[in-house]
Residue frames as a rotation matrix with the C-alpha (Angstrom) as fourth column:
MET 1
0.348 -0.810 0.472 -70.43
-0.042 0.490 0.871 -18.63
-0.937 -0.323 0.137 25.79
ILE 2
0.414 -0.318 -0.853 -68.02
-0.900 -0.280 -0.333 -18.36
-0.133 0.906 -0.403 22.86
THR 3
0.819 -0.152 0.554 -67.17
0.137 0.988 0.068 -21.66
-0.558 0.020 0.830 21.26
GLN 4
-0.038 -0.933 -0.357 -63.65
-0.572 -0.273 0.774 -22.09
-0.820 0.234 -0.523 20.02
LYS 5
0.623 0.190 -0.759 -63.10
-0.777 0.269 -0.570 -23.20
0.096 0.944 0.315 16.44
SER 6
0.774 -0.394 0.495 -61.59
0.221 0.901 0.373 -26.58
-0.593 -0.180 0.785 15.87
LYS 7
-0.243 -0.940 -0.237 -58.20
-0.161 -0.202 0.966 -26.83
-0.956 0.273 -0.102 14.21
VAL 8
-0.469 0.149 0.870 -59.92
0.799 0.490 0.347 -28.28
-0.375 0.859 -0.350 11.16
GLU 9
0.653 0.750 0.104 -62.19
0.739 -0.601 -0.306 -25.23
-0.168 0.276 -0.946 10.90
THR 10
0.525 -0.553 -0.647 -59.18
-0.175 -0.814 0.554 -22.94
-0.833 -0.178 -0.525 11.34
LEU 11
-0.564 -0.731 0.384 -57.27
0.185 0.341 0.922 -24.84
-0.805 0.591 -0.057 8.63
HIS 12
-0.093 0.621 0.778 -60.29
0.973 0.221 -0.060 -24.73
-0.209 0.752 -0.625 6.34
GLU 13
0.831 0.390 -0.397 -60.67
0.355 -0.921 -0.160 -20.97
-0.428 -0.008 -0.904 6.82
GLU 14
0.059 -0.900 -0.432 -56.98
-0.289 -0.430 0.855 -20.46
-0.956 0.075 -0.285 6.01
ILE 15
-0.660 -0.275 0.699 -57.28
0.495 0.541 0.680 -22.60
-0.565 0.795 -0.221 2.89
ILE 16
0.397 0.844 0.359 -60.42
0.894 -0.267 -0.361 -20.72
-0.208 0.465 -0.861 1.82
ARG 17
0.683 -0.222 -0.696 -58.49
-0.077 -0.969 0.233 -17.46
-0.726 -0.105 -0.679 2.24
LEU 18
-0.393 -0.920 0.000 -55.58
-0.180 0.077 0.981 -18.80
-0.902 0.385 -0.196 0.20
SER 19
-0.610 0.154 0.778 -57.78
0.677 0.611 0.410 -20.30
-0.412 0.776 -0.477 -2.49
SER 20
0.451 0.792 -0.412 -59.75
0.427 -0.597 -0.680 -17.11
-0.784 0.130 -0.607 -3.04
GLY 21
0.182 -0.476 -0.861 -57.00
-0.731 -0.651 0.205 -16.10
-0.658 0.592 -0.466 -5.47
SER 22
0.545 -0.077 -0.835 -55.42
-0.741 0.423 -0.522 -17.91
0.394 0.903 0.174 -8.36
THR 23
0.968 -0.221 0.116 -53.95
0.155 0.897 0.414 -21.37
-0.195 -0.383 0.903 -7.88
GLN 24
0.550 -0.790 0.271 -50.82
0.350 -0.077 -0.934 -19.99
0.759 0.608 0.234 -9.54
ILE 25
0.490 -0.367 0.790 -49.86
-0.712 -0.692 0.120 -18.25
0.503 -0.621 -0.601 -6.26
LEU 26
0.925 -0.134 0.355 -48.97
-0.135 0.757 0.639 -21.65
-0.355 -0.639 0.682 -4.85
TYR 27
0.587 -0.692 0.419 -46.15
0.805 0.554 -0.213 -21.95
-0.085 0.462 0.883 -7.35
GLU 28
0.317 -0.424 0.849 -45.06
0.429 -0.734 -0.526 -18.31
0.846 0.530 -0.051 -7.40
ILE 29
0.300 -0.142 0.943 -44.92
-0.680 -0.726 0.107 -17.23
0.669 -0.673 -0.314 -3.76
ASP 30
-0.373 -0.542 -0.753 -42.61
0.192 0.749 -0.634 -19.22
0.908 -0.381 -0.175 -1.51
GLY 31
-0.940 -0.102 -0.325 -43.99
0.321 0.050 -0.946 -19.85
0.113 -0.993 -0.015 1.95
ILE 32
-0.580 0.771 0.263 -47.52
-0.590 -0.620 0.517 -18.73
0.562 0.145 0.815 1.14
CYS 33
0.365 0.765 -0.530 -48.92
-0.199 0.620 0.759 -21.85
0.910 -0.172 0.379 2.82
TYR 34
-0.650 -0.755 -0.092 -46.74
-0.061 0.172 -0.983 -21.64
0.758 -0.633 -0.158 5.93
GLU 35
-0.580 0.477 0.660 -49.60
-0.815 -0.321 -0.483 -20.77
-0.018 -0.818 0.575 8.29
ALA 36
0.519 0.807 -0.280 -51.83
-0.820 0.563 0.101 -23.55
0.239 0.177 0.955 6.97
TYR 37
0.142 -0.570 -0.809 -48.94
-0.080 0.808 -0.583 -26.00
0.987 0.147 0.069 7.23
GLN 38
-0.821 -0.460 0.337 -48.32
-0.324 -0.110 -0.940 -25.02
0.470 -0.881 -0.059 10.86
ILE 39
-0.055 0.888 0.457 -51.99
-0.991 0.006 -0.131 -25.61
-0.120 -0.460 0.880 11.67
LEU 40
0.648 0.291 -0.704 -51.87
-0.517 0.847 -0.126 -29.01
0.559 0.445 0.699 9.98
LYS 41
-0.271 -0.870 -0.412 -48.65
-0.101 0.451 -0.887 -29.93
0.957 -0.198 -0.210 11.80
SER 42
-0.759 -0.019 0.651 -50.35
-0.630 -0.232 -0.742 -29.24
0.165 -0.973 0.164 15.15
PHE 43
0.189 0.926 -0.327 -53.15
-0.769 0.347 0.537 -31.74
0.610 0.150 0.778 14.49
THR 44
-0.436 -0.144 0.888 -53.85
-0.715 0.655 -0.244 -34.48
-0.547 -0.741 -0.389 16.98
ILE 45
-0.967 0.146 0.207 -55.24
0.223 0.877 0.426 -37.86
-0.119 0.458 -0.881 15.95
THR 46
-0.142 0.975 -0.170 -58.74
0.691 -0.025 -0.722 -36.52
-0.709 -0.220 -0.670 16.71
ASP 47
0.061 0.099 -0.993 -58.16
-0.413 -0.904 -0.116 -33.45
-0.909 0.417 -0.014 14.51
ARG 48
-0.824 -0.445 -0.350 -56.95
-0.506 0.302 0.808 -35.68
-0.254 0.843 -0.474 11.68
GLU 49
-0.736 0.623 0.265 -60.05
0.622 0.777 -0.098 -37.87
-0.267 0.092 -0.959 11.98
GLU 50
0.163 0.791 -0.589 -62.25
0.334 -0.606 -0.722 -34.75
-0.929 -0.079 -0.363 11.87
LEU 51
-0.288 -0.352 -0.890 -60.41
-0.675 -0.585 0.450 -33.55
-0.679 0.731 -0.069 8.76
ILE 52
-0.993 -0.091 0.071 -60.91
-0.025 0.768 0.640 -36.91
-0.112 0.634 -0.765 7.03
GLU 53
-0.361 0.932 0.027 -64.61
0.769 0.314 -0.557 -36.75
-0.527 -0.180 -0.830 7.90
LYS 54
0.336 0.545 -0.768 -65.04
0.152 -0.836 -0.527 -33.21
-0.929 0.060 -0.364 6.54
LEU 55
-0.645 -0.721 -0.253 -62.88
-0.119 -0.232 0.965 -33.39
-0.755 0.653 0.064 3.40
PRO 56
-0.562 0.448 0.695 -65.72
0.812 0.458 0.360 -34.67
-0.157 0.767 -0.622 1.17
THR 57
0.537 0.815 -0.219 -67.49
0.764 -0.580 -0.283 -31.31
-0.357 -0.016 -0.934 1.72
TRP 58
-0.062 -0.650 -0.757 -64.50
0.076 -0.760 0.646 -29.23
-0.995 -0.018 0.096 0.59
SER 59
0.825 0.297 -0.480 -64.40
-0.401 -0.289 -0.869 -27.70
-0.397 0.910 -0.120 -2.88
ASN 60
0.797 -0.541 0.268 -62.03
0.597 0.640 -0.483 -29.09
0.090 0.545 0.833 -5.47
LYS 61
0.397 -0.658 0.640 -59.91
-0.043 -0.710 -0.703 -25.93
0.917 0.251 -0.310 -5.27
GLU 62
0.522 -0.167 0.837 -59.64
-0.847 -0.215 0.486 -26.29
0.099 -0.962 -0.254 -1.49
LEU 63
0.891 -0.202 0.407 -58.57
0.104 0.963 0.251 -29.92
-0.442 -0.181 0.878 -1.94
GLU 64
0.648 -0.675 0.351 -55.91
0.496 0.025 -0.868 -28.78
0.578 0.737 0.351 -4.40
PHE 65
0.322 -0.524 0.788 -54.52
-0.579 -0.768 -0.273 -26.27
0.749 -0.369 -0.551 -1.93
LEU 66
0.675 -0.062 0.735 -54.47
-0.650 0.422 0.632 -28.89
-0.350 -0.905 0.244 0.83
ALA 67
0.890 -0.378 0.255 -52.68
0.447 0.834 -0.322 -31.34
-0.091 0.401 0.912 -1.48
PHE 68
0.447 -0.746 0.494 -50.08
0.105 -0.504 -0.857 -28.67
0.888 0.435 -0.147 -2.19
ILE 69
0.403 -0.250 0.880 -49.63
-0.855 -0.447 0.264 -27.99
0.327 -0.859 -0.394 1.53
LEU 70
0.870 -0.018 0.492 -49.13
-0.232 0.866 0.443 -31.71
-0.434 -0.500 0.750 2.15
HIS 71
0.523 -0.670 0.527 -46.39
0.765 0.642 0.057 -31.95
-0.377 0.373 0.848 -0.42
ASP 72
0.968 -0.198 0.154 -44.92
-0.113 -0.892 -0.438 -28.46
0.224 0.406 -0.886 -0.82
ASP 73
0.406 -0.896 -0.181 -41.17
0.681 0.429 -0.593 -28.64
0.609 0.117 0.784 -1.27
SER 74
-0.153 -0.488 0.859 -40.61
-0.212 -0.833 -0.511 -25.41
0.965 -0.261 0.024 0.69
ASN 75
0.432 0.302 0.850 -41.99
-0.897 0.046 0.440 -27.09
0.094 -0.952 0.291 3.82
GLU 76
-0.818 -0.467 0.335 -40.77
-0.509 0.859 -0.046 -30.25
-0.267 -0.208 -0.941 5.38
VAL 77
-0.555 0.636 -0.537 -42.98
-0.282 0.463 0.840 -32.95
0.783 0.617 -0.078 3.94
TYR 78
-0.064 0.647 0.760 -46.06
-0.997 -0.012 -0.073 -33.61
-0.038 -0.763 0.646 6.06
ASN 79
-0.909 -0.377 -0.177 -45.73
-0.377 0.925 -0.035 -37.22
0.176 0.035 -0.984 7.11
ASP 80
-0.129 0.921 0.367 -49.08
-0.683 0.185 -0.706 -38.87
-0.719 -0.342 0.605 6.49
ASN 81
-0.939 -0.285 0.192 -49.85
-0.104 0.767 0.633 -42.16
-0.328 0.574 -0.750 4.81
PHE 82
-0.349 0.899 0.264 -53.48
0.792 0.433 -0.429 -41.35
-0.501 0.060 -0.864 4.00
LEU 83
0.100 0.581 -0.808 -54.47
0.184 -0.808 -0.559 -37.75
-0.978 -0.093 -0.188 3.24
LEU 84
-0.467 -0.298 -0.833 -52.94
-0.682 -0.479 0.553 -37.20
-0.564 0.826 0.021 -0.21
GLY 85
-0.990 0.136 0.021 -54.28
0.124 0.818 0.562 -40.54
0.060 0.559 -0.827 -1.41
TYR 86
-0.299 0.932 -0.205 -57.69
0.775 0.112 -0.622 -39.68
-0.557 -0.345 -0.755 0.03
ILE 87
-0.073 0.214 -0.974 -57.68
-0.296 -0.937 -0.183 -36.30
-0.952 0.275 0.132 -1.71
PHE 88
-0.887 -0.302 -0.348 -56.94
-0.424 0.240 0.873 -38.19
-0.180 0.923 -0.341 -4.95
THR 89
-0.770 0.630 0.103 -60.12
0.638 0.763 0.101 -40.22
-0.015 0.144 -0.989 -4.46
LEU 90
0.017 0.814 -0.581 -62.23
0.669 -0.441 -0.598 -37.11
-0.743 -0.379 -0.552 -3.77
ALA 91
-0.480 -0.349 -0.805 -60.84
-0.172 -0.862 0.476 -34.80
-0.860 0.367 0.354 -6.47
ASP 92
0.698 0.651 -0.300 -62.44
-0.383 -0.015 -0.924 -34.12
-0.606 0.759 0.238 -9.83
ASP 93
0.824 -0.328 0.462 -60.85
0.531 0.732 -0.427 -35.74
-0.198 0.598 0.777 -12.88
ILE 94
0.661 -0.595 0.456 -58.57
0.002 -0.607 -0.795 -32.80
0.750 0.526 -0.400 -13.69
LEU 95
0.365 -0.523 0.770 -57.13
-0.913 -0.363 0.187 -32.53
0.182 -0.771 -0.610 -10.18
ALA 96
0.725 -0.070 0.685 -56.93
-0.254 0.897 0.361 -36.30
-0.640 -0.436 0.633 -9.71
SER 97
0.826 -0.450 0.340 -54.94
0.541 0.462 -0.702 -36.71
0.159 0.764 0.625 -12.94
SER 98
0.487 -0.658 0.575 -52.69
-0.367 -0.751 -0.549 -33.83
0.793 0.056 -0.607 -11.91
LEU 99
0.487 -0.275 0.829 -52.05
-0.834 0.136 0.535 -35.43
-0.260 -0.952 -0.163 -8.50
LEU 100
0.868 -0.134 0.479 -51.27
0.205 0.974 -0.099 -38.68
-0.453 0.184 0.872 -10.27
ASP 101
0.698 -0.600 0.391 -48.73
0.412 -0.110 -0.905 -36.93
0.586 0.792 0.170 -12.50
GLN 102
0.299 -0.574 0.762 -47.13
-0.405 -0.800 -0.443 -34.74
0.864 -0.176 -0.472 -9.83
TRP 103
-0.164 -0.347 0.923 -47.26
-0.926 -0.267 -0.265 -36.15
0.339 -0.899 -0.278 -6.32
LEU 104
0.786 0.579 0.215 -48.64
-0.615 0.703 0.356 -39.64
0.054 -0.413 0.909 -5.90
ILE 105
0.527 -0.661 -0.534 -45.36
0.218 0.713 -0.667 -41.37
0.821 0.235 0.520 -6.66
PHE 106
-0.507 -0.706 0.494 -43.74
-0.284 -0.405 -0.869 -39.34
0.814 -0.581 0.005 -3.87
PHE 107
0.193 0.694 0.694 -46.70
-0.956 -0.025 0.291 -40.12
0.220 -0.720 0.659 -1.61
PHE 108
0.951 0.190 -0.243 -46.05
-0.167 0.980 0.110 -43.83
0.259 -0.064 0.964 -2.07
GLU 109
0.195 -0.960 -0.203 -42.25
0.274 0.252 -0.928 -43.53
0.942 0.126 0.312 -1.87
GLU 110
-0.557 -0.470 0.684 -42.33
-0.379 -0.589 -0.714 -41.53
0.739 -0.657 0.150 1.37
ASN 111
-0.186 0.610 0.770 -45.12
-0.970 0.011 -0.243 -43.40
-0.157 -0.792 0.590 3.15
THR 112
-0.992 0.063 -0.106 -46.27
0.050 0.992 0.117 -46.91
0.112 0.111 -0.987 3.87
VAL 113
-0.356 0.933 0.042 -49.93
-0.868 -0.347 0.355 -46.92
0.346 0.090 0.934 2.98
GLU 114
-0.979 -0.074 0.192 -51.64
-0.167 0.832 -0.529 -49.37
-0.121 -0.549 -0.827 5.29
SER 115
-0.259 0.965 0.035 -55.30
-0.456 -0.090 -0.885 -48.75
-0.851 -0.245 0.464 4.51
MET 116
-0.772 0.068 0.633 -56.69
0.484 0.709 0.513 -51.40
-0.413 0.702 -0.580 2.17
GLU 117
0.309 0.951 -0.029 -59.85
0.758 -0.264 -0.596 -49.30
-0.575 0.163 -0.802 1.84
LEU 118
0.369 -0.255 -0.894 -57.79
-0.343 -0.931 0.124 -46.35
-0.864 0.260 -0.431 0.61
LEU 119
-0.720 -0.694 -0.002 -55.88
-0.291 0.300 0.909 -48.49
-0.630 0.654 -0.418 -1.88
ASP 120
-0.448 0.650 0.614 -59.17
0.802 0.595 -0.045 -49.95
-0.394 0.473 -0.788 -3.18
ALA 121
0.571 0.669 -0.476 -60.66
0.425 -0.737 -0.526 -46.45
-0.703 0.099 -0.705 -3.48
MET 122
-0.051 -0.687 -0.724 -57.57
-0.518 -0.602 0.608 -45.32
-0.854 0.406 -0.326 -5.37
LEU 123
-0.848 -0.189 0.496 -57.94
0.242 0.693 0.679 -48.25
-0.472 0.695 -0.542 -7.78
ASN 124
0.080 0.963 0.258 -61.57
0.890 0.047 -0.454 -47.27
-0.449 0.266 -0.853 -8.34
ARG 125
0.523 0.060 -0.850 -60.53
-0.054 -0.993 -0.104 -43.65
-0.851 0.100 -0.516 -8.96
LEU 126
-0.594 -0.785 -0.174 -57.97
-0.321 0.034 0.946 -44.82
-0.737 0.618 -0.272 -11.52
GLU 127
-0.565 0.474 0.675 -60.70
0.742 0.650 0.164 -46.72
-0.361 0.594 -0.719 -13.32
GLY 128
0.522 0.797 -0.303 -62.81
0.613 -0.598 -0.517 -43.56
-0.593 0.084 -0.801 -13.43
LEU 129
0.133 -0.569 -0.811 -59.91
-0.413 -0.776 0.477 -41.56
-0.901 0.271 -0.338 -14.84
ARG 130
-0.835 -0.445 0.324 -59.35
0.047 0.528 0.848 -44.19
-0.548 0.723 -0.420 -17.51
LEU 131
-0.220 0.848 0.483 -63.02
0.909 0.358 -0.214 -44.38
-0.354 0.391 -0.849 -18.45
ASN 132
0.735 0.511 -0.446 -63.21
0.387 -0.856 -0.343 -40.57
-0.557 0.079 -0.827 -18.70
ASN 133
0.601 -0.560 0.570 -60.03
0.698 0.021 -0.716 -40.46
0.389 0.828 0.403 -20.84
TYR 134
0.902 -0.340 0.267 -57.93
-0.420 -0.837 0.351 -38.54
0.105 -0.428 -0.898 -18.30
ILE 135
-0.035 -0.938 0.344 -55.21
-0.684 0.274 0.677 -41.17
-0.729 -0.211 -0.651 -18.31
ASP 136
0.067 -0.014 -0.998 -54.05
-0.919 0.388 -0.067 -43.48
0.388 0.921 0.013 -21.05
GLU 137
0.863 0.347 -0.368 -54.06
-0.257 0.927 0.274 -47.26
0.436 -0.142 0.889 -20.88
THR 138
0.082 -0.926 -0.369 -50.32
0.343 0.374 -0.862 -47.49
0.936 -0.055 0.348 -20.16
THR 139
-0.613 -0.256 0.747 -50.55
-0.493 -0.615 -0.615 -45.13
0.617 -0.746 0.250 -17.18
TYR 140
0.376 0.854 0.360 -53.63
-0.882 0.211 0.421 -46.93
0.283 -0.475 0.833 -15.94
LYS 141
0.761 -0.100 -0.641 -51.95
0.063 0.995 -0.081 -50.33
0.646 0.021 0.763 -16.12
TYR 142
-0.334 -0.941 0.050 -48.80
0.121 -0.095 -0.988 -49.05
0.935 -0.324 0.146 -14.41
TRP 143
-0.530 0.130 0.838 -50.73
-0.747 -0.540 -0.389 -47.63
0.402 -0.832 0.383 -11.45
VAL 144
0.641 0.767 -0.006 -53.07
-0.697 0.585 0.415 -50.61
0.322 -0.262 0.910 -11.12
GLU 145
0.474 -0.553 -0.685 -50.06
0.303 0.833 -0.463 -52.94
0.827 0.012 0.562 -11.00
TYR 146
-0.541 -0.732 0.414 -48.24
-0.088 -0.440 -0.894 -50.64
0.836 -0.520 0.174 -8.56
ILE 147
-0.240 0.533 0.811 -51.18
-0.942 -0.330 -0.062 -50.39
0.234 -0.779 0.581 -6.13
THR 148
0.774 0.507 -0.379 -52.06
-0.441 0.862 0.251 -54.07
0.454 -0.027 0.891 -6.49
ASN 149
0.061 -0.847 -0.528 -48.47
0.323 0.518 -0.792 -54.96
0.944 -0.122 0.306 -5.55
LEU 150
-0.663 -0.247 0.707 -48.72
-0.496 -0.562 -0.662 -52.69
0.561 -0.789 0.250 -2.50
LYS 151
0.321 0.871 0.372 -51.93
-0.921 0.195 0.338 -54.43
0.222 -0.452 0.864 -1.46
THR 152
0.685 -0.117 -0.719 -50.29
-0.005 0.986 -0.164 -57.84
0.729 0.116 0.675 -1.88
LYS 153
-0.421 -0.906 -0.036 -47.33
0.138 -0.025 -0.990 -56.76
0.896 -0.422 0.136 0.27
GLN 154
-0.480 0.307 0.822 -49.65
-0.807 -0.521 -0.277 -55.39
0.344 -0.797 0.498 2.96
GLN 155
0.618 0.784 -0.060 -51.74
-0.720 0.595 0.356 -58.56
0.315 -0.177 0.932 3.01
GLY 156
0.440 -0.541 -0.717 -48.59
0.176 0.835 -0.522 -60.65
0.880 0.103 0.463 3.35
LEU 157
-0.437 -0.652 0.619 -47.46
-0.448 -0.438 -0.779 -58.82
0.780 -0.618 -0.101 6.50
């Protein structure tokens, strides 16, 4: 009996294929992530839960490609109030600081993040970036205040 791959496995294979080249292709070739985006768009709640469970095993480069797919301007923005923030918590210092500079503000502007656990993990990740000198004190304080205010708003609901 042939077992069918899950959508997460199919997405992962597509991202592995894409990430076998230079990361620069993401920024140079419009629509290169279209297939991966279509797979992601077809996810059910169960698929999304499987993805969240498996993301810690993905390489940093694969996480970077997924982050790009989640927020690529050539696609409609993937509406999710968790994944990009979660990738931020899993990424190495270089990618995490890049996500902080490029996409996290849009992530927060376009989504209502409801997971207190995610917000706490993001605060912890910010602390790690600060301690490892990947962000300066001003940036650190801005983001801590921003996320703390979000937590306060969520707790008040």
